C-alpha positions in Angstrom: -25.2 11.6 21.9 -28.7 10.2 21.5 -29.5 7.1 19.5 -31.0 9.2 16.8 -27.8 11.2 16.3 -25.3 10.0 13.7 -21.6 10.1 14.2 -20.2 13.4 12.8 -17.9 13.0 9.8 -14.4 14.2 10.6 -13.0 16.5 8.0 -9.4 16.3 7.1 -8.7 19.8 8.7 -10.1 18.5 12.0 -7.3 15.9 12.3 -4.2 16.7 14.4 -1.4 14.4 13.4 1.1 14.6 16.3 4.1 12.5 17.2 2.0 10.0 19.2 -0.1 9.3 16.1 2.9 8.8 13.9 4.4 6.4 16.4 1.1 4.5 16.7 0.6 4.1 13.0 4.2 3.0 12.6 3.6 0.4 15.3 0.5 -0.9 13.6 2.3 -1.3 10.3 5.1 -3.3 12.0 2.6 -5.5 13.7 0.6 -6.1 10.5 3.8 -6.9 8.6 4.9 -9.2 11.4 1.6 -11.1 11.3 1.8 -11.5 7.6 5.3 -12.8 7.7 4.5 -15.2 10.6 1.5 -16.5 8.6 3.7 -17.0 5.5 6.2 -19.0 7.6 3.4 -21.0 9.1 1.9 -21.8 5.7 5.3 -22.7 4.3 5.9 -25.0 7.4 2.6 -26.8 7.0 3.0 -27.3 3.3 6.6 -28.5 3.6 5.7 -30.8 6.5 2.9 -32.3 4.4 5.4 -32.9 1.6 7.9 -34.5 4.0 5.2 -36.8 5.5 4.1 -37.9 2.1 7.6 -38.6 0.9 8.2 -40.5 4.1 5.0 -42.5 3.6 6.0 -43.6 0.1 9.4 -44.8 1.5 8.4 -46.4 4.8 5.3 -48.0 3.5 7.3 -49.5 0.6 4.5 -48.3 -1.6 6.0 -49.6 -4.9 6.7 -53.0 -3.6 3.3 -53.3 -2.0 1.0 -51.8 -4.7 3.2 -51.9 -7.8 5.6 -49.7 -9.7 2.8 -47.4 -11.0 1.5 -46.6 -7.5 3.0 -43.0 -7.4 1.2 -42.2 -10.7 -2.1 -43.6 -9.3 -1.6 -41.7 -6.1 -1.1 -38.5 -8.1 -4.3 -39.1 -10.0 -6.3 -39.8 -6.8 -5.1 -36.8 -5.0 -5.7 -34.5 -8.0 -9.2 -35.9 -8.3 -9.9 -35.4 -4.6 -8.4 -31.8 -4.5 -8.8 -30.4 -8.0 -8.0 -26.8 -6.9 -4.8 -27.8 -5.1 -1.4 -27.6 -6.7 1.6 -29.9 -6.0 0.1 -33.3 -6.6 1.7 -34.0 -10.0 3.6 -37.3 -10.4 6.9 -35.4 -10.7 6.3 -33.5 -7.5 5.4 -36.7 -5.6 8.7 -38.3 -6.8 10.5 -35.2 -5.5 8.9 -35.6 -2.1 10.2 -39.2 -2.0 13.7 -38.1 -3.1 13.6 -35.3 -0.6 13.0 -37.6 2.4 15.5 -40.2 1.1 18.2 -37.6 0.6 18.2 -36.5 4.2 16.8 -39.5 6.1 20.2 -40.8 7.2 21.4 -37.3 8.4 18.4 -36.0 10.4 20.3 -35.6 13.6 22.7 -33.2 11.8 19.9 -31.1 10.5 18.2 -30.9 13.9 21.4 -29.8 15.5 21.8 -27.2 12.8 18.4 -25.7 13.7 19.6 -25.4 17.3 22.9 -23.6 16.6 21.5 -21.4 13.8 18.5 -19.7 15.5 19.6 -16.0 14.9 19.6 -16.3 11.2 16.5 -18.4 11.1 14.6 -15.9 13.2 15.9 -13.0 11.2 14.6 -14.6 8.0 11.2 -15.2 9.7 11.1 -11.5 10.5 9.9 -10.7 14.0 9.2 -14.2 15.0 9.1 -14.4 18.8 11.3 -16.7 20.9 8.2 -18.6 22.0 7.1 -19.1 18.4 10.6 -20.3 17.3 10.9 -22.6 20.3 7.5 -24.1 19.6 8.4 -24.7 16.0 11.7 -26.4 17.0 9.9 -28.6 19.5 7.2 -29.5 17.0 9.8 -30.3 14.4 11.7 -32.5 16.8 8.6 -34.4 17.8 7.6 -35.0 14.2 11.2 -35.8 13.0 11.0 -32.8 10.7 14.1 -30.4 10.6 12.9 -26.9 11.6 15.4 -25.3 9.3 13.5 -26.6 6.3 10.6 -24.3 7.2 12.5 -21.2 6.0 13.3 -22.5 2.5 10.7 -22.6 -0.2 9.8 -26.0 -1.7 11.2 -25.2 -5.2 14.5 -24.2 -3.6 14.5 -27.6 -1.8 14.1 -29.3 -5.1 16.9 -27.3 -6.6 19.2 -28.3 -3.7 18.5 -32.0 -3.6 18.8 -32.5 -7.4 22.1 -30.7 -7.7 23.9 -31.4 -4.4 26.0 -34.6 -4.0 25.6 -34.9 -0.2 23.9 -33.5 2.9 26.8 -31.3 4.0 26.7 -29.6 0.6 22.9 -29.2 0.8 23.1 -27.7 4.3 25.6 -25.1 3.0 23.1 -24.0 0.3 20.2 -24.1 2.8 22.2 -21.7 5.1 23.1 -19.4 2.2 19.4 -19.3 1.1 18.3 -18.3 4.6 21.2 -15.9 5.3 20.9 -14.0 2.0 17.3 -14.5 1.1 18.2 -16.0 -2.2 15.8 -16.3 -5.1 15.7 -19.6 -6.9 17.7 -18.1 -9.8 20.4 -16.8 -7.4 20.5 -20.2 -5.7 21.0 -21.9 -9.1 23.8 -19.5 -9.9 25.8 -20.2 -6.8 25.3 -23.9 -7.1 26.5 -23.8 -10.7 29.5 -21.8 -9.6 30.2 -24.6 -7.0 30.4 -22.1 -4.2 30.4 -24.9 -1.6 33.8 -26.2 -2.9 35.3 -22.9 -3.9 34.3 -20.4 -1.2 37.1 -19.7 1.1 39.6 -21.9 -0.9 41.6 -19.2 -2.6 45.4 -19.4 -2.1 46.2 -16.4 0.2 48.7 -15.1 2.7 45.9 -13.6 4.9 46.9 -15.7 7.9 50.2 -13.9 8.1 49.4 -10.5 6.9 46.0 -9.7 8.5 44.6 -9.6 12.0 43.1 -13.0 12.9 39.4 -12.0 12.6 39.8 -9.9 9.4 42.0 -12.6 7.9 39.5 -15.3 8.6 36.6 -13.2 7.1 38.7 -12.3 4.1 39.6 -15.9 3.5 36.0 -17.0 3.6 35.0 -14.3 1.1 37.4 -15.3 -1.7 36.9 -18.3 -3.9 39.5 -20.5 -5.4 37.8 -20.3 -8.8 35.4 -17.9 -10.4 32.9 -19.0 -13.0 32.8 -16.5 -15.9 30.4 -18.6 -18.0 28.2 -15.5 -18.4 30.6 -13.8 -20.7 31.5 -14.5 -24.4 34.8 -13.6 -26.0 36.6 -14.4 -29.3 39.4 -16.9 -29.3 42.7 -15.4 -28.3 41.1 -12.6 -26.2 43.4 -10.4 -24.1 43.1 -8.8 -20.6 41.5 -5.6 -22.1 38.8 -7.6 -23.8 38.1 -9.6 -20.6 37.9 -6.3 -18.6 35.6 -4.8 -21.2 33.1 -7.7 -21.0 33.2 -7.9 -17.2 32.5 -4.1 -17.0 29.5 -4.6 -19.3 28.3 -7.5 -17.1 29.3 -5.9 -13.8 26.0 -6.8 -12.0 26.5 -10.5 -12.9 30.2 -10.3 -12.0 29.4 -8.8 -8.6 27.0 -11.7 -8.0 29.8 -14.1 -8.8 32.2 -12.3 -6.5 29.8 -12.7 -3.6 28.2 -10.5 -0.9 29.5 -7.1 0.1 31.5 -6.1 -3.1 31.1 -2.5 -4.4 32.6 -1.6 -7.8 34.8 1.5 -7.7 36.2 1.6 -11.2 38.1 0.1 -14.1 41.7 1.2 -15.0 41.6 3.3 -11.9 44.4 5.9 -12.3 46.9 6.7 -9.5 49.7 9.2 -10.0 52.9 7.9 -8.5 56.2 9.8 -8.8 54.7 11.8 -11.7 53.7 8.7 -13.6 50.2 7.4 -14.2 49.5 3.9 -13.1 46.3 2.1 -13.8 44.7 -0.6 -11.7 42.6 -3.2 -13.6 39.6 -3.2 -11.3 39.2 -1.6 -8.0 36.5 -2.6 -5.5 35.5 -1.8 -1.9 34.4 -4.6 0.3 31.7 -3.4 2.7 32.1 -6.2 5.3 35.9 -6.1 5.3 35.8 -2.3 5.2 38.8 -2.2 2.8 39.7 -1.7 -0.8 40.3 -4.7 -3.0 42.7 -4.4 -5.9 41.7 -7.0 -8.5 44.2 -7.8 -11.3 43.1 -10.0 -14.3 45.4 -12.2 -16.3 44.3 -14.3 -19.2 47.3 -16.7 -18.9 48.7 -18.9 -16.1 50.2 -17.4 -12.9 53.7 -15.9 -13.2 55.7 -14.9 -10.1 56.0 -11.4 -11.5 52.3 -10.9 -11.2 52.6 -11.0 -7.4 55.1 -8.2 -7.4 52.9 -6.0 -9.5 49.9 -6.7 -7.4 51.9 -5.9 -4.3 52.9 -2.6 -5.8 49.3 -1.6 -6.5 48.0 -2.7 -3.1 50.7 -0.5 -1.5 49.8 2.4 -3.8 46.1 2.2 -2.8 47.1 2.1 0.9 49.3 5.2 0.3 47.1 7.4 -1.9 43.5 6.1 -1.7 42.9 4.4 1.7 41.5 6.5 4.5 42.5 6.1 8.2 39.1 4.5 8.9 39.7 1.8 6.2 41.3 -1.5 7.0 44.4 -2.5 5.0 43.9 -3.0 1.3 44.0 -6.6 0.0 44.9 -7.8 -3.5 43.3 -10.5 -5.6 44.8 -11.9 -8.7 42.5 -13.9 -11.0 44.4 -15.8 -13.7 43.7 -18.6 -16.1 45.6 -21.2 -14.1 48.2 -21.5 -11.4 50.7 -23.8 -9.7 50.3 -23.8 -5.9 54.1 -24.1 -5.3 54.8 -21.1 -7.6 52.2 -19.0 -5.8 53.5 -19.9 -2.3 57.1 -19.1 -3.3 56.0 -15.8 -4.9 54.2 -14.8 -1.6 57.5 -15.1 0.3 58.8 -11.6 1.1 55.5 -10.0 0.0 54.4 -7.5 2.6 50.7 -7.0 1.6 47.7 -9.4 2.0 46.8 -11.0 -1.3 45.2 -14.0 -2.8 45.4 -15.9 -6.1 42.4 -17.6 -7.8 41.6 -18.9 -11.2 38.7 -18.5 -13.6 37.1 -20.7 -16.2 34.0 -21.3 -18.4 34.5 -18.1 -20.6 32.3 -18.8 -23.7 34.3 -18.6 -26.9 32.3 -17.1 -29.7 31.5 -19.4 -32.6 33.5 -19.0 -35.8 30.4 -18.1 -37.6 29.9 -15.1 -35.4 33.3 -13.8 -36.4 32.8 -14.2 -40.2 31.5 -11.3 -42.3 27.7 -11.0 -42.7 26.0 -11.5 -46.1 25.8 -7.7 -46.4 29.4 -7.3 -45.6 30.4 -10.0 -48.0 28.4 -8.4 -50.8 30.1 -5.0 -50.2 33.5 -6.8 -50.3 32.5 -8.3 -53.7 31.4 -4.9 -55.0 34.6 -3.3 -53.8 36.7 -6.0 -55.5 34.7 -5.5 -58.8 35.3 -1.7 -58.6 39.0 -2.1 -58.0 39.2 -4.6 -60.9 37.4 -2.1 -63.3 39.7 0.7 -62.2 42.7 -1.5 -62.9 41.4 -2.2 -66.4 40.9 1.5 -67.0 44.4 2.3 -65.9 45.8 -0.3 -68.3 44.0 1.4 -71.2 
């Protein structure tokens, strides 16, 4: 082609899209996504490291002692004046930086070790980060006394954690959950409010005796000792049906409270046994455990007879619902309160795996919400007047 010739436009019907092209464009998309994700991780790392350094400076320089109690406010003004387009230099944010450093400063070794034993999940969250990239980040974090695990958690999540956690071990738990599950800030707030750190894996169960070791351990970790139902509202004196109704209406939120891997099968699930219809309160399937979970609700404290009924339903599901590829069904009873000794005694002789947990924080509707409205009250007056007139007419 001579220099005077122009490249010929390629019409759409001149293109041959074969398998090689499809594979090539797929590879390009993956590489582009990877580059974007790496860039996001790098930007997050740089910003977090800056926040860490600034918080450390305020502490190690003893800024308030040296320059006065208002120095953080002055520092905020100076930085905002120097970088008017930058965000994150508010006085409140600078105080969070200081709090962040102080919160972890005595436990840095524990955090560095966590980064070393937790690389798979960290890299998975970083999406396609190479081993070399990850090792470089670990090395840099070690040299600068900055825990590499922090890089994979957004700043606002860090604030949420340090303001609501009581110690570093609890904070590490929520950092891990954020990384493993890719939690949004609202989801993180939900599990902190539910006190997942203290309740996860603490349900009273017989899994150790009734399940294979690996499945039993996983099942134990999945169940909580207490479930926060603060997202539902019920009238005083509510019963099991009312509680089931409202949980079914808020099933998405209830699944979030239950945790990862739960799939809702149905409410009042019918099973025909010996010609009689039996109904299970709530039936779930747990994807990770690969088994059905029979969930019974009780709005009163644990009674030993509850264990027998739950045992019956678990056996029924194993007999009539479970497939050969499913693991043994487990039962979960959630009740208003329980005595550990009673539960342990009730478990003796039970042949199926089951756990008992409690619930709390159900919002009781205000009295005003249960009173008749002004319109209803007016209709009642009119009805009373009508009945009164009729009674007078009858007397005549």
